[in-house]
C-alpha positions as a Python dict, from the first residue, in 0.01 Angstrom:
ca = {
    (1, 'X'): (0, 0, 0),
    (2, 'X'): (261, -192, -202),
    (3, 'X'): (459, -73, -505),
    (4, 'X'): (259, -304, -734),
    (5, 'X'): (-71, -491, -746),
    (6, 'X'): (-96, -811, -951),
    (7, 'X'): (-369, -800, -1218),
    (8, 'X'): (-298, -1137, -1381),
    (9, 'X'): (-25, -1398, -1440),
    (10, 'X'): (207, -1143, -1603),
    (11, 'X'): (31, -809, -1558),
    (12, 'X'): (78, -555, -1279),
    (13, 'X'): (-47, -212, -1182),
    (14, 'X'): (193, 40, -1018),
    (15, 'X'): (73, 240, -720),
    (16, 'X'): (156, 601, -636),
    (17, 'X'): (473, 480, -461),
    (18, 'X'): (624, 410, -808),
    (19, 'X'): (603, 766, -947),
    (20, 'X'): (935, 898, -1074),
    (21, 'X'): (1182, 1156, -950),
    (22, 'X'): (1237, 1327, -1287),
    (23, 'X'): (870, 1313, -1394),
    (24, 'X'): (590, 1203, -1161),
    (25, 'X'): (368, 1102, -1455),
    (26, 'X'): (614, 822, -1537),
    (27, 'X'): (741, 531, -1332),
    (28, 'X'): (1062, 532, -1134),
    (29, 'X'): (1235, 218, -1258),
    (30, 'X'): (1353, 116, -910),
    (31, 'X'): (1052, -95, -810),
    (32, 'X'): (1034, -246, -1160),
    (33, 'X'): (1387, -386, -1120),
    (34, 'X'): (1274, -580, -814),
    (35, 'X'): (955, -697, -985),
    (36, 'X'): (1157, -840, -1274),
    (37, 'X'): (1379, -1034, -1032),
    (38, 'X'): (1063, -1173, -867),
    (39, 'X'): (936, -1284, -1210),
    (40, 'X'): (1268, -1456, -1291),
    (41, 'X'): (1263, -1639, -957),
    (42, 'X'): (901, -1753, -1004),
    (43, 'X'): (977, -1883, -1355),
    (44, 'X'): (1282, -2067, -1224),
    (45, 'X'): (1087, -2227, -937),
    (46, 'X'): (823, -2350, -1180),
    (47, 'X'): (1080, -2502, -1415),
    (48, 'X'): (1354, -2650, -1193),
    (49, 'X'): (1362, -2808, -850),
    (50, 'X'): (1739, -2774, -796),
    (51, 'X'): (1887, -2453, -648),
    (52, 'X'): (2016, -2172, -870),
    (53, 'X'): (2131, -1827, -758),
    (54, 'X'): (2152, -1498, -947),
    (55, 'X'): (2507, -1371, -998),
    (56, 'X'): (2449, -1080, -1238),
    (57, 'X'): (2159, -853, -1330),
    (58, 'X'): (2187, -623, -1633),
    (59, 'X'): (1897, -390, -1706),
    (60, 'X'): (1870, -194, -2030),
    (61, 'X'): (1635, 102, -1984),
    (62, 'X'): (1476, 139, -2326),
    (63, 'X'): (1231, 420, -2253),
    (64, 'X'): (1010, 580, -1994),
    (65, 'X'): (705, 387, -1873),
    (66, 'X'): (381, 571, -1783),
    (67, 'X'): (202, 520, -1454),
    (68, 'X'): (-15, 248, -1605),
    (69, 'X'): (-47, -131, -1608),
    (70, 'X'): (250, -328, -1744),
    (71, 'X'): (321, -678, -1873),
    (72, 'X'): (618, -891, -1760),
    (73, 'X'): (750, -1189, -1961),
    (74, 'X'): (1041, -1427, -1890),
    (75, 'X'): (1239, -1637, -2140),
    (76, 'X'): (1536, -1871, -2095),
    (77, 'X'): (1802, -1756, -2342),
    (78, 'X'): (2076, -2004, -2256),
    (79, 'X'): (1962, -2311, -2060),
    (80, 'X'): (2221, -2513, -1873),
    (81, 'X'): (2272, -2760, -1591),
    (82, 'X'): (2490, -2530, -1377),
    (83, 'X'): (2472, -2189, -1553),
    (84, 'X'): (2176, -2022, -1725),
    (85, 'X'): (2100, -1689, -1892),
    (86, 'X'): (1742, -1565, -1852),
    (87, 'X'): (1574, -1260, -2006),
    (88, 'X'): (1276, -1072, -1864),
    (89, 'X'): (1093, -779, -2024),
    (90, 'X'): (877, -504, -1875),
    (91, 'X'): (635, -361, -2129),
    (92, 'X'): (352, -111, -2161),
    (93, 'X'): (129, -191, -2456),
    (94, 'X'): (350, -290, -2749),
    (95, 'X'): (656, -104, -2617),
    (96, 'X'): (927, -262, -2401),
    (97, 'X'): (1053, -19, -2138),
    (98, 'X'): (1304, -242, -1955),
    (99, 'X'): (1494, -554, -2058),
    (100, 'X'): (1672, -762, -1795),
    (101, 'X'): (1931, -1030, -1861),
    (102, 'X'): (2020, -1236, -1555),
    (103, 'X'): (2296, -1494, -1514),
    (104, 'X'): (2208, -1775, -1276),
    (105, 'X'): (2453, -2027, -1131),
    (106, 'X'): (2429, -2346, -932),
    (107, 'X'): (2559, -2268, -581),
    (108, 'X'): (2851, -2453, -423),
    (109, 'X'): (3029, -2428, -89),
    (110, 'X'): (3319, -2181, -104),
    (111, 'X'): (3299, -2067, 259),
    (112, 'X'): (3653, -2181, 335),
    (113, 'X'): (3800, -1937, 81),
    (114, 'X'): (3545, -1654, 105),
    (115, 'X'): (3683, -1300, 144),
    (116, 'X'): (3673, -948, -2),
    (117, 'X'): (3887, -636, -36),
    (118, 'X'): (3612, -371, -14),
    (119, 'X'): (3621, -92, 241),
    (120, 'X'): (3389, -157, 536),
    (121, 'X'): (3071, 50, 566),
    (122, 'X'): (2971, 202, 902),
    (123, 'X'): (2637, 64, 1028),
    (124, 'X'): (2310, 258, 977),
    (125, 'X'): (2295, 384, 1334),
    (126, 'X'): (2625, 570, 1284),
    (127, 'X'): (2480, 782, 1001),
    (128, 'X'): (2233, 1070, 1022),
    (129, 'X'): (1876, 1042, 884),
    (130, 'X'): (1838, 1222, 550),
    (131, 'X'): (1514, 1310, 370),
    (132, 'X'): (1547, 1246, -6),
    (133, 'X'): (1237, 1457, -74),
    (134, 'X'): (1447, 1761, 17),
    (135, 'X'): (1597, 1719, -333),
    (136, 'X'): (1372, 1479, -524),
    (137, 'X'): (1001, 1453, -598),
    (138, 'X'): (796, 1143, -673),
    (139, 'X'): (644, 866, -467),
    (140, 'X'): (938, 628, -494),
    (141, 'X'): (1192, 856, -324),
    (142, 'X'): (929, 951, -66),
    (143, 'X'): (894, 581, 23),
    (144, 'X'): (1263, 542, 110),
    (145, 'X'): (1413, 573, 456),
    (146, 'X'): (1773, 693, 427),
    (147, 'X'): (2064, 735, 667),
    (148, 'X'): (2351, 911, 491),
    (149, 'X'): (2710, 1029, 530),
    (150, 'X'): (2769, 1279, 247),
    (151, 'X'): (3134, 1337, 160),
    (152, 'X'): (3100, 1616, -97),
    (153, 'X'): (2973, 1632, -457),
    (154, 'X'): (2941, 1288, -610),
    (155, 'X'): (3052, 1096, -301),
    (156, 'X'): (2836, 945, -26),
    (157, 'X'): (2790, 644, 195),
    (158, 'X'): (2435, 563, 301),
    (159, 'X'): (2183, 301, 404),
    (160, 'X'): (1835, 266, 252),
    (161, 'X'): (1525, 72, 355),
    (162, 'X'): (1153, 87, 285),
    (163, 'X'): (842, -27, 467),
    (164, 'X'): (652, -55, 136),
    (165, 'X'): (610, -417, 13),
    (166, 'X'): (715, -484, -345),
    (167, 'X'): (396, -667, -439),
    (168, 'X'): (59, -663, -263),
    (169, 'X'): (-48, -989, -95),
    (170, 'X'): (251, -1183, -232),
    (171, 'X'): (574, -1297, -70),
    (172, 'X'): (895, -1199, -247),
    (173, 'X'): (1257, -1297, -183),
    (174, 'X'): (1506, -1073, -1),
    (175, 'X'): (1691, -1031, -332),
    (176, 'X'): (1380, -909, -517),
    (177, 'X'): (1295, -672, -233),
    (178, 'X'): (1647, -532, -216),
    (179, 'X'): (1683, -504, -594),
    (180, 'X'): (1390, -263, -588),
    (181, 'X'): (1622, -25, -397),
    (182, 'X'): (1944, -39, -602),
    (183, 'X'): (1851, 226, -860),
    (184, 'X'): (1826, 482, -581),
    (185, 'X'): (2206, 516, -592),
    (186, 'X'): (2201, 777, -869),
    (187, 'X'): (2007, 1018, -650),
    (188, 'X'): (2194, 977, -322),
    (189, 'X'): (2547, 1101, -405),
    (190, 'X'): (2453, 1416, -592),
    (191, 'X'): (2725, 1577, -802),
    (192, 'X'): (2512, 1859, -950),
    (193, 'X'): (2180, 2024, -867),
    (194, 'X'): (1912, 1824, -1055),
    (195, 'X'): (1722, 2151, -1112),
    (196, 'X'): (2017, 2264, -1326),
    (197, 'X'): (2156, 1938, -1469),
    (198, 'X'): (1966, 1619, -1550),
    (199, 'X'): (2158, 1293, -1524),
    (200, 'X'): (1925, 991, -1556),
    (201, 'X'): (2076, 648, -1599),
    (202, 'X'): (2021, 448, -1917),
    (203, 'X'): (2116, 112, -1767),
    (204, 'X'): (2204, -65, -1443),
    (205, 'X'): (2423, -368, -1380),
    (206, 'X'): (2453, -548, -1047),
    (207, 'X'): (2722, -812, -987),
    (208, 'X'): (2646, -1019, -678),
    (209, 'X'): (2859, -1244, -458),
    (210, 'X'): (2565, -1343, -237),
    (211, 'X'): (2202, -1261, -173),
    (212, 'X'): (2136, -974, 72),
    (213, 'X'): (1962, -1022, 406),
    (214, 'X'): (1794, -791, 655),
    (215, 'X'): (1606, -465, 611),
    (216, 'X'): (1886, -220, 529),
    (217, 'X'): (2080, -200, 202),
    (218, 'X'): (2406, -4, 224),
    (219, 'X'): (2590, 184, -52),
    (220, 'X'): (2937, 329, -95),
    (221, 'X'): (2886, 545, -404),
    (222, 'X'): (3095, 763, -637),
    (223, 'X'): (2945, 969, -921),
    (224, 'X'): (3158, 1083, -1215),
    (225, 'X'): (3063, 1325, -1495),
    (226, 'X'): (3288, 1316, -1801),
    (227, 'X'): (3353, 1618, -2025),
    (228, 'X'): (3140, 1494, -2316),
    (229, 'X'): (2796, 1427, -2169),
    (230, 'X'): (2866, 1082, -2024),
    (231, 'X'): (2852, 988, -1657),
    (232, 'X'): (2886, 693, -1422),
    (233, 'X'): (2742, 611, -1082),
    (234, 'X'): (2942, 326, -924),
    (235, 'X'): (2854, 167, -589),
    (236, 'X'): (2961, -115, -363),
    (237, 'X'): (2648, -253, -195),
    (238, 'X'): (2629, -404, 152),
    (239, 'X'): (2392, -555, 400),
    (240, 'X'): (2465, -539, 772),
    (241, 'X'): (2684, -850, 745),
    (242, 'X'): (2917, -705, 482),
    (243, 'X'): (2957, -656, 104),
    (244, 'X'): (2700, -807, -131),
    (245, 'X'): (2836, -688, -468),
    (246, 'X'): (2857, -385, -695),
    (247, 'X'): (2612, -171, -892),
    (248, 'X'): (2698, 54, -1188),
    (249, 'X'): (2479, 295, -1384),
    (250, 'X'): (2560, 472, -1714),
    (251, 'X'): (2436, 831, -1709),
    (252, 'X'): (2332, 1073, -1980),
    (253, 'X'): (2439, 1414, -1845),
    (254, 'X'): (2240, 1707, -1982),
    (255, 'X'): (2293, 2065, -1853),
}
């Protein structure tokens, strides 16, 4: 069973694998983030025949979405020959639950000057398996396979993969498949017991330096709670070849 089944050109039904960690009657937004990337890539392929790559994904989480069919729409906000801004929305009925704005760029060869200053991440086989359902409920977290090195409250390194396809009977890109995993970061480096403190994220931004490859997505994550109800989950993301980019999530912290 996949995370979603396609009902029509822009309509999709979530399966039980999409149920949320905070409330199982609503969707975990993780799979939806990947579905929106897939929609952006399909719209791009139908409109242009030259290559473009996604360099930034910013998701505004406008409200919870029930475990029901949704509609996805894509619009070009800023067309361009080498740089474009595209918006995609994820709606239930007349209410938009998620809005994505994605920057796309025309690729060019910068291999001769490529490099990074991020700390390396140990490979998956050097970390112990960890069961996220020991802390979290919902079908989405149950669908994840995690290997984790916890380093105390709010600090962890870990690798995540899933055997669940993003969309039934439809091929998706490695980026769309991996993007369906990035929102998991807020539940992997736990700073406070979620039975005592809730800390859902209200947005997510991913900055990418390349598209991920392989089955595992790695995270080096730090979670910070401020003194006034605000929080931040900040991660460097990797595949098994090295860093892919960063992911940040604004939190609303509610004891």
